[in-house]
C-alpha positions in Angstrom: 60.2 61.2 85.8 61.3 63.2 88.6 59.4 63.5 91.8 58.9 67.2 92.6 58.5 66.6 96.3 61.5 64.7 96.7 63.7 67.0 94.7 62.5 69.8 97.3 63.5 67.4 100.0 66.9 66.8 98.6 67.9 70.5 97.5 66.3 71.9 100.6 68.6 71.6 104.0 69.1 67.9 105.0 66.7 66.1 107.4 67.4 63.8 110.0 67.9 60.6 108.2 67.7 61.7 104.9 70.9 60.2 103.4 70.8 61.8 99.7 69.9 65.2 101.2 72.9 65.0 103.6 75.2 64.1 100.3 73.6 67.1 98.3 74.3 69.4 101.1 77.9 68.2 101.8 78.7 68.5 98.0 77.2 71.9 97.5 79.0 73.1 100.7 82.2 71.7 99.4 82.0 73.2 95.7 81.5 76.6 97.6 84.6 76.2 99.5 86.3 75.6 96.3 84.9 78.3 94.4 86.0 80.7 97.2 89.6 79.5 97.6 89.4 79.8 93.7 88.8 83.3 93.6 91.3 84.0 95.9 94.3 82.2 94.0 93.0 83.7 90.9 94.5 86.9 92.1 97.8 85.3 92.4 99.4 86.0 89.0 102.0 83.4 88.9 99.5 80.5 90.4 96.7 82.0 87.5 99.3 81.4 84.9 100.1 78.1 85.8 96.8 76.4 86.6 94.5 78.6 84.8 93.0 76.2 83.0 92.0 74.0 86.0 90.4 77.1 87.6 88.3 77.9 84.4 87.5 74.2 84.3 86.3 74.7 88.0 84.5 77.8 86.9 82.6 76.1 84.3 81.6 72.8 86.3 80.5 75.0 89.3 78.4 77.3 87.2 76.8 74.2 85.8 75.9 72.7 88.9 74.9 75.9 90.6 72.5 76.8 87.7 70.8 73.2 87.9 70.4 73.6 91.6 69.2 77.2 91.2 66.4 75.9 88.4 65.7 72.9 90.9 64.9 75.1 93.5 62.8 77.2 91.5 61.0 74.2 89.9 60.4 72.2 93.4 59.7 75.3 95.5 55.8 75.0 94.9 55.8 71.6 97.0 56.2 74.1 100.2 53.0 75.6 101.5 54.9 79.0 101.9 55.4 79.2 98.1 52.1 77.6 96.7 51.1 79.0 93.1 53.2 78.2 90.0 53.7 81.7 89.0 53.3 83.6 92.8 54.5 81.3 94.7 57.9 80.8 92.5 58.3 84.7 92.4 57.9 84.9 96.1 60.6 82.1 96.6 63.0 83.7 94.0 62.7 87.1 95.8 64.2 85.4 99.0 67.7 86.5 100.2 69.2 83.1 99.7 67.3 82.7 96.3 69.1 86.3 95.0 72.2 84.9 96.6 71.9 81.8 94.6 71.4 83.9 91.5 74.2 86.0 92.1 76.3 83.2 92.5 76.0 82.0 88.6 74.8 85.5 86.7 78.4 86.8 86.7 79.3 83.9 84.3 76.8 84.9 82.0 77.5 88.3 81.8 80.7 87.9 79.1 78.1 87.1 76.8 76.4 90.5 76.8 78.2 93.4 75.1 79.5 95.3 77.9 83.0 96.9 78.6 85.4 94.0 79.6 86.7 96.2 82.3 83.4 96.2 84.1 82.8 92.5 83.7 86.1 91.8 85.7 84.6 94.1 88.3 81.4 92.1 88.4 83.1 88.5 87.9 84.3 89.4 91.4 80.6 88.9 92.5 81.4 85.3 92.6 82.7 85.9 96.1 78.7 85.8 97.3 78.8 82.1 96.8 80.3 82.0 100.5 77.0 83.4 101.8 75.4 80.3 100.8 76.9 78.6 103.6 74.7 80.1 105.7 72.0 77.7 104.3 73.9 74.6 105.7 75.2 75.9 109.0 73.2 76.4 112.3 76.1 78.3 114.0 75.6 80.9 111.5 72.1 81.3 112.4 73.0 81.9 115.6 75.4 84.7 114.6 72.4 86.1 112.8 70.3 86.0 115.5 72.9 87.7 117.9 73.3 90.9 115.6 69.3 91.0 115.2 68.7 90.9 119.1 71.7 93.2 119.8 71.1 95.7 116.8 70.1 98.6 119.0 72.9 98.5 121.1 75.4 98.1 118.1 73.9 100.9 116.3 74.1 103.2 119.6 77.8 102.4 120.1 78.4 102.7 116.3 76.8 106.5 116.3 79.1 107.0 119.6 82.1 105.9 117.5 81.3 108.1 114.7 80.9 111.1 116.9 83.9 110.6 118.6 85.7 110.1 115.0 84.5 113.3 114.1 85.2 115.4 117.0 88.5 113.9 117.4 89.4 114.8 113.5 88.2 118.4 114.2 90.1 118.7 117.5 93.2 117.6 116.1 93.1 119.7 112.9 92.8 122.7 115.1 96.0 121.8 117.0 98.0 120.3 114.4 97.1 122.2 111.0 99.4 125.5 111.6 102.0 123.2 112.4 101.8 120.7 109.7 99.5 122.3 107.0 100.4 119.8 104.6 99.9 116.6 106.6 96.8 118.1 108.2 95.1 119.7 105.6 91.7 119.4 106.4 89.5 117.7 108.6 88.4 114.9 106.2 92.3 114.3 105.9 92.6 114.3 109.7 89.9 111.3 110.0 92.5 109.1 108.8 94.6 109.6 111.9 91.7 109.4 113.8 90.9 106.0 112.6 94.1 104.5 112.9 94.5 105.7 116.6 91.0 104.9 117.5 91.1 101.3 116.5 94.7 101.3 118.0 96.5 100.3 114.7 98.5 103.5 114.8 100.1 103.2 111.4 102.3 106.1 111.9 102.1 108.0 108.7 100.2 110.9 110.4 101.3 111.9 114.1 101.2 115.2 116.1 104.2 117.0 116.7 102.9 120.0 119.2 102.4 119.4 122.8 98.7 120.1 122.7 98.5 117.5 119.8 100.4 114.9 121.3 97.9 115.2 124.8 95.1 115.0 122.6 96.1 111.9 120.7 97.1 110.2 124.1 93.1 111.1 125.5 91.8 109.7 121.7 94.0 106.7 122.1 92.9 105.7 125.5 89.1 106.6 124.5 89.5 104.4 121.5 90.7 101.1 123.8 87.5 102.0 125.6 85.2 102.5 122.6 86.1 99.5 120.9 86.0 97.2 123.8 82.0 98.0 123.9 80.8 96.1 120.4 83.0 93.0 121.6 81.2 93.0 125.2 77.8 93.4 123.5 78.5 90.3 120.8 79.7 88.6 123.8 76.8 88.9 125.8 74.6 88.3 122.9 76.2 85.0 122.2 76.1 84.1 125.8 72.4 84.6 125.5 71.6 82.4 122.2 73.9 79.2 123.9 71.7 79.4 127.1 68.4 79.4 124.8 69.7 76.7 122.9 70.5 74.7 126.0 67.2 75.3 127.3 65.8 74.1 124.2 67.3 70.8 124.7 66.6 70.2 128.1 63.4 68.3 129.1 60.6 70.3 130.9 59.8 67.9 133.5 63.4 66.9 134.8 65.6 69.3 133.4 68.0 66.9 131.8 69.5 67.4 128.4 67.9 65.8 125.5 69.8 63.7 122.7 
């Protein structure tokens, strides 16, 4: 008879000194990495044709393991104070973002048993890539990344809004400058946006470029603005990471002597 409390302790994030929980976490993490790699190599026709059987076997085995993991979590979650209640507690647990990710990790495998168009199934099966999101359950570093985006969300939204405004303004001005000289290339403002994106991101794809003097001058200004604008999010995220690192150091420091705690 399975001990529900012990099952919950094992399937959740490993505690310090809990060997079985750590082994389980490492096994699941390794399987996630293998599945993401399999999804990637399946797009290579020659590799898929040669090792299709192996990939299919890995898929069946992985889905079986992830399904059992999902069921065990749903069964044992009531041992947590946050999910007390055989029905409401489990519903509350299964509606968590990570629980939904766990469901999406196995659901596409069962879709072919439904009567659906095969082309739709091929697209839905690519949802298996969401298994990489399950890694967030096991790595504290990914939580730091999440915290950075949460704490810096207002600044990121502001800079993103400014970049969108700059994209629209740049596309509109370049359309005015180049439409008469290149009506087929700069045929509309939406078509010109591709040039604006390539220029503002400093990629400079080269399929669209201005030929008039005014257009070249405007393009030079936009290219310089793109370098400055895209440096802002990098600076904001860098400052956010430094803040999170400083917070982590303070938590590990002794409140009396200031020395780092093991």
